[in-house]
C-alpha positions as CSV (number, residue, x, y, z in Angstrom):
1,M,-51.8,20.8,56.7
2,I,-52.5,18.3,54.0
3,D,-49.5,16.8,52.3
4,R,-49.1,17.5,48.6
5,V,-48.9,13.8,48.0
6,D,-52.3,13.4,49.6
7,L,-53.7,16.1,47.4
8,R,-52.5,14.4,44.3
9,F,-54.1,11.1,45.6
10,V,-57.4,12.9,46.2
11,A,-57.3,14.4,42.7
12,F,-56.5,11.0,41.1
13,A,-59.4,9.3,43.0
14,L,-61.8,12.0,41.9
15,V,-60.9,11.5,38.2
16,V,-61.2,7.7,38.6
17,S,-64.7,8.1,40.2
18,L,-65.8,10.4,37.4
19,C,-64.7,7.9,34.8
20,A,-66.0,4.8,36.4
21,P,-68.4,2.6,34.4
22,G,-72.0,3.7,34.5
23,C,-71.0,7.3,35.4
24,R,-71.1,10.3,33.1
25,G,-67.4,11.0,33.4
26,I,-65.0,11.1,30.5
27,P,-64.3,7.5,29.4
28,L,-60.7,6.4,29.5
29,V,-61.1,4.6,26.1
30,S,-63.5,5.6,23.3
31,S,-66.5,3.3,23.0
32,N,-65.8,3.2,19.2
33,A,-62.2,2.1,19.5
34,T,-63.0,-1.6,18.9
35,S,-65.0,-0.9,15.7
36,H,-63.0,2.0,14.4
37,D,-60.5,0.0,12.3
38,G,-63.3,-2.0,10.5
39,S,-65.5,1.0,9.8
40,Q,-62.5,3.1,8.8
41,S,-61.4,0.4,6.4
42,E,-64.9,0.2,4.9
43,T,-65.1,4.0,4.5
44,D,-61.7,4.0,2.8
45,S,-62.9,1.3,0.3
46,Q,-66.0,3.3,-0.5
47,E,-63.9,6.5,-1.0
48,I,-61.6,4.6,-3.3
49,A,-64.5,3.2,-5.3
50,R,-66.1,6.7,-5.5
51,R,-62.9,8.3,-6.8
52,R,-62.4,5.5,-9.3
53,W,-66.0,6.0,-10.6
54,E,-65.4,9.7,-11.0
55,L,-62.1,9.1,-12.8
56,L,-63.8,6.6,-15.2
57,S,-66.7,8.9,-15.8
58,R,-64.4,11.7,-16.7
59,E,-62.3,9.5,-19.0
60,G,-65.5,8.3,-20.7
61,R,-66.7,11.8,-21.3
62,E,-63.4,12.8,-22.7
63,A,-63.3,9.8,-25.0
64,M,-66.9,10.5,-26.1
65,V,-66.2,14.1,-27.1
66,S,-63.0,13.1,-28.9
67,G,-64.8,10.7,-31.2
68,R,-63.5,7.6,-29.4
69,S,-66.9,6.0,-29.0
70,R,-65.8,2.5,-28.3
71,E,-63.4,3.6,-25.7
72,A,-66.2,5.7,-24.1
73,E,-68.6,2.7,-24.1
74,A,-66.0,0.4,-22.5
75,T,-65.1,3.0,-19.9
76,F,-68.7,3.7,-18.9
77,I,-69.5,0.0,-18.6
78,D,-66.5,-0.4,-16.3
79,A,-67.8,2.6,-14.3
80,L,-71.2,1.0,-14.0
81,A,-69.6,-2.2,-12.6
82,L,-68.3,-0.1,-9.7
83,V,-71.8,1.0,-8.6
84,E,-74.0,-1.9,-9.7
85,D,-74.3,-3.1,-6.1
86,S,-75.4,0.3,-4.9
87,E,-79.0,1.3,-4.0
88,E,-81.2,1.8,-7.0
89,S,-81.6,5.5,-5.9
90,D,-77.8,6.0,-6.2
91,P,-77.5,8.9,-8.7
92,R,-74.3,7.5,-10.1
93,V,-76.2,4.5,-11.6
94,Q,-78.5,6.7,-13.6
95,T,-75.7,9.1,-14.6
96,T,-73.7,6.3,-16.0
97,L,-76.6,4.8,-17.9
98,R,-77.5,8.2,-19.4
99,N,-73.9,8.5,-20.5
100,L,-74.2,5.1,-22.2
101,V,-77.4,6.3,-23.9
102,R,-75.4,9.3,-25.2
103,V,-72.9,6.9,-26.7
104,A,-75.7,5.0,-28.4
105,S,-77.0,8.2,-29.8
106,I,-73.6,9.1,-31.3
107,Y,-73.4,5.6,-32.9
108,Q,-76.9,6.1,-34.4
109,R,-76.1,9.5,-35.9
110,L,-72.8,8.1,-37.3
111,E,-74.9,5.4,-39.1
112,R,-73.7,2.7,-36.8
113,A,-77.1,1.2,-36.0
114,D,-75.8,-2.1,-34.8
115,D,-73.5,-0.5,-32.3
116,A,-76.3,1.8,-31.1
117,A,-78.7,-1.2,-30.7
118,R,-76.1,-3.1,-28.7
119,V,-75.6,-0.3,-26.2
120,M,-79.3,0.4,-25.8
121,S,-79.9,-3.3,-25.3
122,Y,-77.3,-3.2,-22.5
123,V,-79.0,-0.2,-20.9
124,D,-82.5,-1.8,-21.2
125,D,-81.2,-5.1,-19.6
126,Y,-79.6,-3.2,-16.7
127,A,-82.6,-0.8,-16.2
128,T,-85.1,-3.7,-15.8
129,L,-82.8,-5.9,-13.8
130,D,-83.6,-7.2,-10.3
131,G,-87.0,-5.5,-10.0
132,R,-86.1,-2.3,-11.7
133,D,-89.4,-1.4,-13.5
134,D,-90.0,-1.0,-17.2
135,L,-90.7,2.6,-16.7
136,R,-87.1,3.3,-16.1
137,A,-86.2,1.5,-19.4
138,R,-88.8,3.6,-21.2
139,N,-87.4,6.7,-19.7
140,F,-83.9,5.9,-21.1
141,T,-85.5,5.1,-24.5
142,A,-87.2,8.5,-24.5
143,Y,-83.9,10.2,-23.6
144,Y,-82.3,8.3,-26.5
145,D,-85.0,9.5,-28.9
146,S,-84.7,13.1,-27.7
147,L,-80.9,13.1,-28.2
148,N,-81.3,11.8,-31.8
149,N,-83.5,14.8,-32.6
150,Q,-80.9,17.3,-31.4
151,E,-77.8,18.7,-33.1
152,L,-74.6,17.0,-32.2
153,E,-73.0,18.7,-29.2
154,H,-69.5,18.0,-30.6
155,A,-68.1,17.0,-33.9
156,Y,-67.7,13.4,-32.8
157,R,-65.5,12.6,-35.8
158,P,-63.9,9.2,-35.2
159,T,-60.4,8.5,-36.4
160,N,-59.9,6.2,-39.4
161,A,-58.7,3.5,-37.0
162,Y,-62.0,3.6,-35.2
163,L,-64.0,3.6,-38.4
164,N,-62.0,0.6,-39.7
165,E,-62.0,-1.4,-36.5
166,R,-64.2,-4.5,-36.1
167,R,-67.6,-3.6,-34.6
168,N,-67.7,-6.4,-32.0
169,F,-66.6,-4.7,-28.8
170,E,-67.4,-6.8,-25.7
171,P,-67.5,-5.4,-22.1
172,T,-64.8,-6.8,-19.8
173,L,-65.4,-10.5,-18.9
174,D,-65.9,-9.7,-15.2
175,A,-68.6,-7.1,-16.1
176,L,-70.3,-9.7,-18.3
177,I,-70.3,-12.3,-15.6
178,R,-71.6,-9.8,-13.0
179,R,-74.4,-8.6,-15.2
180,T,-75.5,-12.0,-16.5
181,A,-75.3,-13.7,-13.1
182,R,-77.3,-10.9,-11.6
183,R,-79.9,-11.2,-14.4
184,Y,-80.5,-14.9,-13.7
185,H,-80.0,-14.7,-10.0
186,V,-76.9,-16.9,-9.9
187,D,-73.9,-16.4,-7.7
188,R,-71.3,-14.6,-9.9
189,Y,-68.4,-16.4,-8.2
190,L,-70.0,-19.7,-9.2
191,V,-70.3,-18.6,-12.8
192,K,-66.6,-17.4,-12.8
193,A,-65.6,-20.8,-11.3
194,I,-67.3,-22.7,-14.0
195,V,-65.8,-20.5,-16.7
196,A,-62.4,-21.1,-15.2
197,A,-62.9,-24.9,-15.1
198,E,-64.5,-25.2,-18.5
199,S,-62.3,-23.0,-20.7
200,N,-59.7,-21.2,-18.5
201,F,-61.3,-18.0,-19.8
202,D,-60.6,-18.8,-23.5
203,A,-63.5,-17.5,-25.5
204,L,-62.4,-19.6,-28.6
205,A,-61.9,-22.9,-26.7
206,V,-63.3,-26.0,-28.4
207,S,-63.3,-29.4,-26.6
208,K,-62.7,-32.8,-28.2
209,K,-66.5,-33.4,-27.9
210,G,-67.3,-30.2,-29.6
211,A,-68.2,-27.9,-26.7
212,Q,-67.6,-24.3,-27.5
213,G,-66.6,-21.0,-25.9
214,L,-66.2,-19.7,-22.4
215,M,-68.8,-22.0,-20.8
216,Q,-68.2,-24.8,-23.2
217,L,-71.7,-25.1,-24.6
218,M,-72.5,-28.2,-26.7
219,P,-74.2,-27.2,-30.0
220,A,-77.5,-28.7,-28.9
221,T,-77.4,-26.9,-25.6
222,A,-76.5,-23.6,-27.3
223,Q,-79.4,-23.9,-29.7
224,E,-81.8,-24.7,-26.8
225,M,-80.5,-21.6,-24.9
226,G,-80.9,-19.3,-28.0
227,V,-77.2,-18.9,-28.6
228,T,-76.4,-18.3,-32.2
229,T,-72.8,-17.1,-31.9
230,P,-71.2,-19.4,-29.2
231,F,-67.8,-17.8,-29.6
232,K,-69.1,-14.3,-28.7
233,P,-68.5,-13.9,-25.0
234,S,-71.8,-12.2,-24.1
235,E,-73.9,-14.8,-25.9
236,N,-71.9,-17.7,-24.5
237,I,-72.1,-16.4,-21.0
238,R,-75.8,-15.7,-21.3
239,G,-76.5,-19.2,-22.6
240,G,-74.3,-20.9,-20.0
241,V,-75.7,-19.0,-17.1
242,R,-79.3,-19.6,-18.3
243,Y,-78.6,-23.3,-18.5
244,L,-76.9,-23.3,-15.1
245,R,-79.9,-21.5,-13.6
246,G,-82.1,-24.4,-14.8
247,L,-79.8,-26.9,-13.2
248,L,-79.8,-25.1,-9.9
249,D,-83.5,-25.1,-9.9
250,R,-83.6,-28.8,-10.6
251,Y,-80.9,-29.8,-8.1
252,P,-80.9,-27.9,-4.7
253,D,-77.6,-29.7,-3.9
254,L,-74.9,-27.5,-5.5
255,D,-72.6,-30.5,-6.1
256,L,-75.3,-32.2,-8.2
257,A,-76.0,-29.0,-10.2
258,I,-72.2,-28.7,-11.0
259,A,-72.0,-32.4,-11.8
260,A,-75.0,-32.0,-14.2
261,Y,-73.3,-29.1,-15.9
262,N,-70.4,-31.5,-16.7
263,A,-72.0,-34.9,-17.2
264,G,-75.6,-33.9,-18.0
265,P,-78.8,-34.2,-15.9
266,V,-79.5,-37.7,-17.3
267,A,-76.4,-39.1,-15.7
268,V,-77.1,-37.4,-12.4
269,D,-80.6,-38.7,-12.3
270,R,-79.5,-42.2,-13.3
271,Y,-77.0,-42.4,-10.4
272,K,-79.1,-40.3,-8.0
273,G,-76.0,-38.3,-7.2
274,V,-72.6,-37.3,-8.7
275,P,-71.9,-39.9,-11.4
276,P,-68.9,-42.2,-10.7
277,Y,-67.0,-40.7,-13.6
278,P,-63.4,-39.6,-12.6
279,E,-63.7,-36.6,-14.9
280,T,-67.0,-35.4,-13.4
281,Q,-65.8,-36.0,-9.8
282,Q,-62.6,-34.1,-10.4
283,Y,-64.6,-31.4,-12.1
284,V,-66.9,-30.9,-9.2
285,K,-64.0,-30.6,-6.8
286,R,-62.2,-28.1,-9.1
287,V,-65.3,-25.9,-9.5
288,L,-65.9,-25.8,-5.8
289,R,-62.2,-25.0,-5.1
290,Y,-62.3,-22.1,-7.6
291,Y,-65.7,-20.9,-6.2
292,K,-64.2,-20.8,-2.7
293,E,-61.1,-19.0,-3.9
294,Y,-63.0,-16.3,-5.8
295,R,-65.3,-15.6,-2.9
296,A,-62.3,-15.3,-0.5
297,E,-60.5,-13.0,-2.9
298,E,-63.5,-10.6,-3.1
299,G,-63.6,-10.5,0.7
300,R,-60.0,-9.3,1.1
């Protein structure tokens, strides 16, 4: 008669043989265990971003039908920033752009042509960005025209406060930096680092030498880059990033491009490297430190 202990041993051995590597038995540990935490974390982040986009989209629509057009515009731009790194086929991108077109149409029918033009310019810039074809931009323009020929879906009666407010709304600075850096194919963290080093994010900053705005453009540089209102964040960022793009093309070495932004390309060419100016040398180190910090923060 076989002892019960022996039976238990035989059963245990059978289970072990079934679960041995290379066999088709039930594995003792899931093969996905090592990657589960990372993939789960990524899934959670995507879910949070999706819910955030849905919330902003709902808030934007509510603001739009309540006559708070500027609030709707700002909210939809923030929503777009959440999905701007998505695939072009992501329906959320087109949905958000169409909502912005609706805001532009409301502005137009309230005889706020400048506001309408600003929003449509934003949509056109985004629709043709990074290889997006002109057809998409024309489609949004056609949608805009069709809306203007329809009756208003809601009253869209803005409050007196909105009617009297200054018409110079700017998207959030992060959204501006993202959009403009993407347009000129420049690392957005580098742009943010230069803004931090140049003006500490003060749109009205003026240096002793006369440099102006967020990216501290000298008047001659601003004129060369087509900037007519250097204290307007969108114009200043556009001019500064366009100028930086030219320096990056001229100097493959990032240190030299940063040095040229501070001291000018003539000085960099003269010294064939970072000029021996204490200010410029400290500036390069500061920008690179900020650049590294911003990239690290995004990865957390």
